[in-house]
Structures are given as C-alpha cells and as structure tokens.
C-alpha positions as CSV (number, residue, x, y, z in Angstrom):
1,M,-21.6,-1.4,-12.3
2,S,-20.2,-3.0,-9.0
3,R,-22.3,-5.7,-7.2
4,F,-21.1,-7.5,-4.0
5,F,-21.3,-11.1,-4.0
6,G,-23.3,-13.1,-1.2
7,E,-22.1,-16.4,-0.2
8,G,-23.6,-19.0,-2.7
9,E,-24.1,-16.1,-5.5
10,D,-22.8,-17.1,-8.8
11,V,-20.5,-14.8,-10.7
12,E,-21.6,-16.4,-13.8
13,Q,-25.4,-16.1,-12.9
14,V,-24.8,-12.5,-12.6
15,Q,-23.2,-11.4,-15.8
16,A,-26.3,-13.4,-17.1
17,E,-28.9,-11.3,-16.2
18,Q,-26.6,-8.6,-16.5
19,Q,-26.3,-9.6,-19.8
20,S,-30.4,-10.2,-20.2
21,F,-30.7,-6.6,-19.0
22,E,-28.8,-5.0,-21.8
23,E,-30.6,-7.4,-24.7
24,A,-33.7,-6.3,-23.5
25,G,-32.8,-3.0,-23.7
26,E,-33.8,-1.9,-20.1
27,P,-32.1,0.5,-18.3
28,K,-29.3,-1.0,-16.1
29,T,-30.7,-1.6,-12.6
30,L,-28.4,-3.0,-9.4
31,T,-30.8,-5.3,-7.9
32,V,-29.8,-6.6,-4.3
33,S,-31.5,-8.7,-2.4
34,A,-32.2,-9.0,1.1
35,N,-29.5,-11.3,2.1
36,D,-26.7,-9.2,-0.2
37,F,-27.9,-6.2,1.8
38,S,-27.8,-7.8,5.5
39,A,-24.4,-9.6,4.0
40,L,-23.3,-6.1,3.0
41,E,-24.1,-4.3,6.2
42,E,-22.5,-7.1,8.6
43,R,-19.2,-6.1,6.7
44,V,-20.1,-2.3,7.1
45,L,-19.9,-2.9,10.5
46,R,-17.2,-5.5,11.2
47,A,-14.9,-2.5,9.4
48,V,-16.7,0.1,11.6
49,E,-15.7,-1.9,14.6
50,L,-12.4,-2.6,13.6
51,V,-11.2,0.9,12.7
52,K,-12.7,1.8,16.3
53,R,-10.5,-0.9,17.9
54,E,-7.6,0.0,16.2
55,R,-8.1,3.6,16.9
56,L,-8.2,2.6,20.2
57,T,-5.1,0.4,20.0
58,R,-3.2,3.4,18.8
59,A,-4.3,5.8,21.2
60,A,-3.2,3.1,23.7
61,A,0.1,2.9,21.9
62,E,0.9,6.6,21.5
63,Q,0.0,6.8,25.7
64,R,2.6,4.4,26.4
65,A,5.3,6.1,24.1
66,S,4.5,9.6,25.7
67,E,4.9,7.8,28.8
68,A,8.5,6.3,28.1
69,E,9.7,9.6,26.5
70,S,8.5,11.7,29.9
71,Q,10.6,8.8,32.2
72,L,13.4,8.9,29.4
73,I,13.4,13.1,29.9
74,E,13.4,12.4,33.8
75,Q,16.1,9.7,34.2
76,A,18.4,11.6,31.6
77,P,19.9,13.4,34.6
78,Q,20.9,10.4,36.7
79,L,22.3,8.6,33.6
80,E,24.6,11.6,32.9
81,H,25.4,11.7,36.8
82,L,26.0,8.0,37.3
83,Q,28.4,7.8,33.8
84,K,30.0,10.2,35.4
85,E,30.2,8.9,38.2
86,V,31.2,5.5,37.2
87,N,34.1,7.3,34.9
88,A,35.5,8.6,38.2
89,L,35.4,5.2,39.7
90,R,37.5,4.1,36.7
91,T,39.8,6.8,36.8
92,E,40.5,6.3,40.4
93,R,41.0,2.3,39.8
94,D,43.5,3.1,37.4
95,Y,45.3,5.3,39.9
96,V,45.2,2.9,42.7
97,R,46.4,0.3,40.0
98,Q,49.4,2.0,39.3
99,R,50.6,3.3,42.9
100,V,49.8,-0.8,43.6
101,E,52.3,-1.8,40.9
102,R,55.0,1.0,41.9
103,L,54.8,-0.2,45.6
104,L,55.4,-4.3,44.5
105,G,57.8,-2.8,42.1
106,Q,59.8,-1.7,45.1
107,L,59.4,-4.4,47.0
108,D,60.6,-6.5,44.1
109,A,63.6,-4.6,43.9
110,L,64.1,-4.8,47.9
111,E,64.4,-8.8,47.5
112,L,67.1,-9.0,45.1
C-alpha cells in the first residue's frame, strides 16, 4: 500500500495506524485527509506545468536546430566556393614568391 506524506505528518504515526487496522481485523483502507489530497493535487499540477514547459522548450530548441541546419545547407556552396578561392590565392602567392625569389637571385648574381 502506498501513501503520500504531507508536511508535518509522521511516518511512525502512519505505520501505527496501519498496524492497528491489521490487528483489528479491519480491511485495509487508504485514508487521505483533505490537506494530503490538496498537497498531492498541487504536486500533480506542478508536474504537469513542468512537463508543458519542457515540451515548449524542446520544441523551441528543435526549431532553432532546424533553422541552423537549413542555414548550413544554404551556406555550404558559398563555403566551398570560398575554400576554392583561398586555395587558388595560396597557389598564386606561392607562384609569385618563387618568381620574386628567382629575380632576387638574378640580381644577386649581377652584383658579384
């Protein structure tokens, strides 16, 4: 048998009540005071509100993730284009560096 305990309710008192029912040969019944029921009702309502908030938060997070994914898909071609452009500029820079080094080498050879 399960029972919800409200504030100020003593576990030993509940156990004593259960034992007295068993000794008297009376059928086991669950007695819940109005305060206990109100406390239980409040806990259930808080749990329901918590679940609602969590669902809304999850839906918002899923929406943001979906938007971020679509932005990523939209920007992927631009990223690829920029990577190709950077690679081409690096290749050109290396070519120019080699030409400048060759020219400087020729100038050094003329001064000897």
